[in-house]
N, C-alpha and C positions, 0 to 999 in steps of 0.2 A: 504494499499500500504506499501511496506517496507519502513521504515525510510531511509531518504537520508544519513544520517550521525550517527554514534553512538551518543547517547544523552550525552553531556558533556564529562567530562574526562573519564567517564565509557566507552565510546566506541572509544577510541583512536585507531589510526591507526594500523594495525598488522605489526609486525617486520618480515620480510620475508627473508629467506636465500635461494637464487636461488641454485638449481631449486625446493626447497621445499615451500610448502604453509602451514603455521601453524595457528591453531586457537587459541582462547583465553579461559579464564575460568571464569564462573560468579556464584554467589550464590543468592538464592531466599528464604524468609521466609515469610509467609502470614502476612500481616499488618506491616512489617517492613519498615523503611524509609530510609535505606542506598543506597550507589550508586552501591551495587552488585559486587564490585571488589575484595571483600575478604569475607572470613567467618563471621568476626566480623562486617561487614557492609553491610549486604544482602539488596538486593532490596525486595520491599514488593509484587511485582507481576511478573508473568513470561512474559506476552505479550510485554512490551517494549523490553526485551532482545530477544524475538523470532523474533519481527519486524525488529531488527537491527542485527540479527544474520548473521555470515559469516561462510564458510566453515571450518569445523573442530572444531567449537566451543563446549564447555561443559558447560551446565546449571545444576547446582546442586540445588535441591529443597527440602526444609524441609517439615515435616508434617503439614497437614492443608488442607482447602479446597481452591481451586483456580477455578474461573468462566470463564476464557477466555475473549476475545475481547468484550468489551460492556455488560460484565456479561452474554453473549449468549451462552457460551460454545464453543467457537471456539479457537483452537490452532493450527495455520498455521505453517507448516514446507515447506521452499521453497529453502533450500540450502542443498547441499550434505554434507555428513560426519558430521551431527549434533548428539550430545548425549544429551539427556534429561533423568536425572537421579534423582529419588525421593527416598523416603524412610528414610530420615535422621530425627534424633532427632533435637531438635531447636538449639543447638550450633554446629551441624554438626560432633560432636565427635564420632557418631556411626550411621550405616546404616543397617537398618533392614526393608524392605518395608511392611512385614506382621505385624510388631510391630508399626511403625510409618506411618500410612495410609497417603500418599500424593494423595488428591483426585482432579481429574479433572471433572468438571461437569457444567452444566447450573445453574445459580442462581435460587432458587425457586421462581416462580411467574413470572419470566421473558420469554416473548415469542418472537418468531423470525420467519421470513418466510425464505423460501428457497433462496430467492434472496439476503438475508442479509448476510448470514453465509455459510461456507463450509458445506457439509453433515455430516462429521465426526467431533466429538469432536476433534480429532486430525486428520489432514488431510493436503493435497496439492491441489492447485487449478489446476484442469484439464483444465480450460480455459484461462491459462496464455498465451498459443500461440496465442490465438485470439486476445490478446492485443499487440502483437509483442514481447513479452517477452520470455525468456528461464529461466526456474527454474527446480530444481529437488530435489528429497529427497534420492537420492542414499547414500547408507551407512548409513542411518538414524538407530540410536539405542534408543529405548524407554525401560527404566528399572525402575521399582519400582512404579508404578502409579496404582490407582484404577480409572477406567473409569466408571462413573455411568450415566446411561441414564434415571434414574427414573424421573428427573425433566424435561426431554424432552417429556414425555409421558402424557397422560390425562387418569385418572382412576376415575371410579365411581362404586358405590355400587350396589348390594351387592358383598362382595368378599374381597377387591375392584376388580373390572373388568377393564382390559385395554380397552380404547375406541380407536377405529380404526381411527374415525375421530378426527383430532387435535393432534394425537400422532406422533413422528418424525420417519419418515419411512426411515431411513439410518443407515449405520454401525457406530459403535462407533470409529474405526480407518479405514480411508479410503485413500489409498495411489494410485492413479491413475493419469497418466500424458499422454499428446498426444504424448511425446516423450518417448516410452515404456523403453527405456534403463535407463531412469532417475528414476525408482523404483527398481533398483537391490539392492541386497544384504541388505534387510531390517531385522533388529533383534530386537524381542520383547521379553523381559524377565522380570520375576517376577513381572507381572502385573495381576490385577483382573478386569474382564469386567463384568458388572451386569445391568440385567434388560433392555437389548436392544431389540427394537421391530424387528430389522433386524439382521445383521452379527455382530459378536464382531469385527472381523478383516476381511477387505476386501482389498486386495492388488494385483495389476496387476503385479505379481512377474517376475523377470528377474535376471540372475545371478546365480552363483554356491553356495553362501553363505547367503541364507536366513533361518531363524530360528524363531520359537516360543518355548521358553524354560521356563518351571516352571511357567506357567500362570494359572489362574483360569478362567473359563467362567461359568457364572451362568445366567440361564434364557434369553438366546439369541435365539430369535425363528426361524430364518432361518438357521443359522450355526454359530458355534464358529469361526472357521477360514475357509475362503472361498479362496481357491487358484485356482479356476476354470478359472481365466483370466491369468494364468501363460503363459508366452511367450515362443515359441521355440527357440531353439539355432540357430539362423540364422547367426548372426555376433559374436557368443561367444559360449562357451561350454554350454551343456544342462542346462536349468534353474533347480535348485534343491530347495527344502523346506524341512526342518527338524522340525518335530513337537515332542517335547520330554518332559516327565515329566509334563505334563499339564493336568487338570482336566476340563472335559465338563460335566455340571450336571444340571439337573433340567430344561429342556427346554421344554416350551410350543410350540406346532406347529404354525407356522405363519399362521394367518386368518384361521385357521382349515384346512390348505393345508398340502400337503406331504412335510414338512419341517423338522425342529428340528434336523438337522445334526450336528454331532461333527466337523469333518473336511470334507470339501468339495473340491476334488480335480478335476483337469480338465484333458483333454486328451493330453496336452502339458506338459513338463517338468517331473521330477522325484520327488516323495514324499517318505520321509522316516518317518514313525510314529511309535514311540515305546516309552514304559514305561509311557503310558498316562492311565487315567481312563475316561471311558464314561459311564455315569449313568443317568437313568431316562430321556430318550430323547423321548417325548411323541408323536412324529409324527406318523400317521399310517404307514409310511415308514420311521420313523426317525432313521437312522443308525448312528452309531459311525463315521464310515468312508465310505463317498460316493464318492468312486473312485475305478476304476477296472483297470485290465491289468497289464502288466510287468512294468508299471511306478510307481507302488505303492507298497511299502514294508510295511506290517503291522505286527510288532513283539512285544511280551512281554507287551501287553496291557491288562487292565481289562475292562471288559464289563459287564454292570448290567442294566436290563430293556432298553435294545435297540432292534432293530428290525433286526439287521444283525449278532448277535452273534452266533445264532445257524449254521448259513451257515458259517461264519468264522471258527468255530470249525470243522465242517464236512470237509471243503476244506483244512484245515491245516493237518487233520488226513489223509486224502486221500494222500496228498502231501509226507506225512512221511512214509507211507506205500507203496508208489509207485503205488497205484491202479490205473489201466487204462493206465499205461505207460509201458515202456520197456527200457531195459538197456543192450544192445548187444555188445557195443564197449568199450574197455579198455580206460580209460580216464587219462590223466596226473594229476597228483596232483597239486594244485595250492594253494598258499597262500592266506587266506581270508584277504582282506583289510576291516578295519573298517570304516564305513560310519560315518562321522562327520559333514557333511554338507548338508545332505539331498540325497534323491535317493536311490536306491538299485537295486536289482536284480528282484523285484516283488515277490508277494505271502504272505503267512501268515504263523507265527510260534510264538510259545510260548504265545500265547494269551489265557486268561481264561475267564469263566464266574463265576464271584464271587462277594458277596457283599463287596463294600468297606468300609461298616461300618461309614457312614457319621453320624454325629451328628447335622444336620442341623434343621432349624426351623420346628417344628412339624405341626403347622397349614399350613404353605405353602406346606409341603410334602403331608399332608393329602388332599389338593385340587388337587395337581398335580397328585396323584395316582389315585384320583376319576376320574379326567379327562383322565388320560391314560387308565384306565379300561373301561370308556364309549366311548371315542372317538378313542383312539389308538387302542383299542380292544386288550389290553394285556390279556392273559388268566385269568379269575377272579380267579381260584384256586391259581394261582402264586401271583397275587395282594394281595389277600385276606390272604394268608398264610404269606407272608413278612410283610404286613400292620400290622397284628395282633401283630407281635413282636416289631414293632417300633413305632407305633400310638396308644397312649392311647384312649380307647374308640372306637376304630374302628368298623364301621359297615360294614359287607360284601357287596361288590358290584357285579353287574352282568354285564359282558361284553356286550357292545353295549345297556345298559339299558337306562332308560328315560334321554333324553338330556335337558329336560326343567327345571331341578331343579336348586337350588342354586349353586351346585358345577359347573354346566355347565356355568352359566352367571359369574362365577368367572374366566373365561377364562384369562389367562396370569396375574394372580395376581402377584404383585411386590414382590420379595425377600426382606425381611427387611433390611434397610441400615443404621438404627440409630446407629449401632455400627460396623464400618468399620472392625476393627481388628478382630472382632468375625467371620467375613465371611470366611476367608481362614481356620481358625481353625475348623470351622463346616464342611468344605470339605476336611480335611486332610485324606487320605486314612489309613486304619488300615493295608493294605497290603504294605509290604516293597518295596520301590523305584518304587511306582505306584503313577502317579499323582503328584501334587505340593508337594514340600519339603520345610516345614517351616524353617528347620534349614540348608538350603542350604548356601554356600558360596556366598556372594554378591560382585560382582566385584567393584573394584575402577576404576575411569575413568580419564583420563588426556587429554587435547586437542590432537587432531590428526594432524600429520604432514604429508601432501600429496605430494609425489614426481611427479613432472609433468615436462615433457620435454618442452623446448621452452619458459618457462616462468621465468622472472626475474623482479626485482624492484629495483629502487634506488631513490636517491634524485633528485629533479627536475633539479639541475645544472649539474647532470651526463649525460643529454640527449642534444644531438646536435639539435639545432634548425634549421629546413628545411622548404623549401616552397613547394607549389603544383607544381611550375615549375620544382624543383629538382626531385619530385617524378614522374614527367611525362617524365623526361629525361632519356633515356636509359644507357647513359654512367655514369651520376650522379648516377643513382639508383644502378647501378652494385657496385660503391664504397661504398654504403650505406648499403649493404647487411649484415645483421647480427649485425648492429649498434643500439645502444639506440638513438631514435630520438623523437622530439616533434614538433608538428604543430598544427595549428587550422583546423578543420574540421566540417562539418555538418553531423548529423546522418541520416542515411538512414536505409532501411528496413532490418529486420532479413532474413537471407538466410540459406540454407541447402548445402553449397558448402565446400568441405573437400580436397582441393588441396594440402595441407600441411600435410596430414596424415603420409607420410613417415617421416617427421620432428617431429612426436609426438602429432601434433595438431589434435586431433580427435574428433568426436561427443560425445564419452562418458564424457569428461571432459570439453569441450568448448562449448561457444555459438558463432554462426557466424552471421556477419551482414555487412553492407556496410558503409564506410565512402564517403563523397563527398566533392568536393571543394566548400568552402562558396562563397556566393555573388551571387548565381543564383537561380532562383525559379522554374526552369523547373524540372519536376519529372524525366526525362531521360537525364543524363548527360554522357559523355565519360570519364570525370575526376572523376573517382571513384576508390576506392581500397577496398580489403576484409580486414575485421578486426576479430579478435578472442579475446575473453575474457574467463577467467577461471569462470565456472559456480559457483556461490556462493561468487565470490569476490567482492571488492569494485566497481571495474570497470564494472562488469557485472550487479551489483545492480543499477548503475548510469544509465546504457544504459536501463534496464527495467523500470526505472522511467520516460523514455521518449519513451517507446517503441512504443506507437501508432503514426499515422502519424501526427495528428494534433499537438501533442507535439515535434515530431521530426522536423516539419517544422519551429519551433521557432529557431531551430539551423542553418537554412540554410543561413541566411543573414550574420551573423558575424562569425559563427562557434564557437566551444568551444575547448579547449585545450584537446589534446590526446598526450599520452606518451607510448612507448613501443619499442619492437624490430621489426626492418623492415626486411622484406624478399623480395628478388628482384625476386619473383615468382608471376606469375598471371595466367590468362586463357583469352582467346579471346582478347579483347581490354583492359581488366583490366591488368595493368602492374605490380602492386605490391600488397603486403599484409603486415599486421602488427599484431603482437601478443600484445594487448593492456593491460597494467596494471593501467591507469589512464584515466579517463574521467572527464573533468570538468563540473561544474554546467552550465545548459544553462539558459541564461537571459530572 
């Protein structure tokens, strides 16, 4: 559960300038013992900072291995606009994620059940709503990390071969929430995902500014990026996902089924997929891009040993020559708009079938090519011709041959992770501007300031003390409209009522719940009012801590202090509402 207060001086209260909500900045170095407030006093682990994180925070992480909560490989994100940035050297004077590997993984030898941790190494709790809480990960940025699933899996010889029983069946990064709008605008940059039994990335995308940029996916058996859960633009413009300059390589198919997809797109939203490399995807139908229709634009990508490249080349040639179409009308010329955040007009252009020239581990590639020839049924002439050039001592294989040999039982052999920095080097394409770029410009980050309507903070003596009698009196209530007030209240259930949306208090940025007059034990009272807190704020964190009914009931007798801006607007028998910036502890 999220920490109630930031630990010690490290977690001092945020200084807010209405109507902006600003985050803080923290530093982490594996094994350090500082308070994390500065580069020269870094904290030793990420978890306390994540547990106490609030909206807009930035957590900078130096090279090293980090094992998550209880060493079980869980890094939970439950506040919006959080930035988690890795790839620094030890003194934070230089950042290069591919030179200074910052690794998220489960500690070797540590086991966990699905009831103990979230599915993903990095993820959000999809069941928070069931506990009366409202959390979100909108605006999350993950930049500069290696996510390694090897220690979540079980391997046995010969090979070694991945064991289906005991291995972790979940994505490496999983962002799914009951409130779908709370997974909007997720950005993943300069990351490496390796040896996962399921997807590398699974997000229920929403919003116009989602991206996967300059990332590497190695040996992810279902898909590298799974966007099949993208949401339609019902209350916002069409959802978009931009996948750019990323490499998807050496995928075994999942459980020998028709998987091993590079990017899996859905029927909703728009997908722009450009300048990527898709290579050695070994499912029988293992495509680089598993998405069709006008909502998918696939351009300037490199394909090699995938099962969709011949069709892509054929379709884009047909489109370029106008085959099968007619153009009888004169059209006005229009300026072409550059796509920067996903989406396009659909179709294929500029894609090529070419060897990216990887210098990856030869033993791993030998086993994968054998598996591809036997199971994926790649043409044996193509496999043997290519393998003879890149695999020392290669013995020719026959498509669909004997499946009982040692190559077969080496199904989903792990890619070596003893040297993390060597992995991106091994998968750097020889083709210019295709796939991951090791010499990319790595962004610097500062805490984000979020402009919010209707939200303000102040010192406690700036708030006028009022009573519930005041709040229930129409004339008194009118005089308090828009004023800063404080009073004692009991916490009631989370709601989805948004009668202040015209005042900028909407479901994308706020959590809604009820407050009730203290001193009564009945569940149903007429003396209630609506309350709203900024998702990811200290007040929202406090409400989430008492989100379930048994904990809320502890506040009913005496109440707890609440401060915020009062609105003389209600609905039905509810006469007033408040935008809350402070909730006290429940005794």
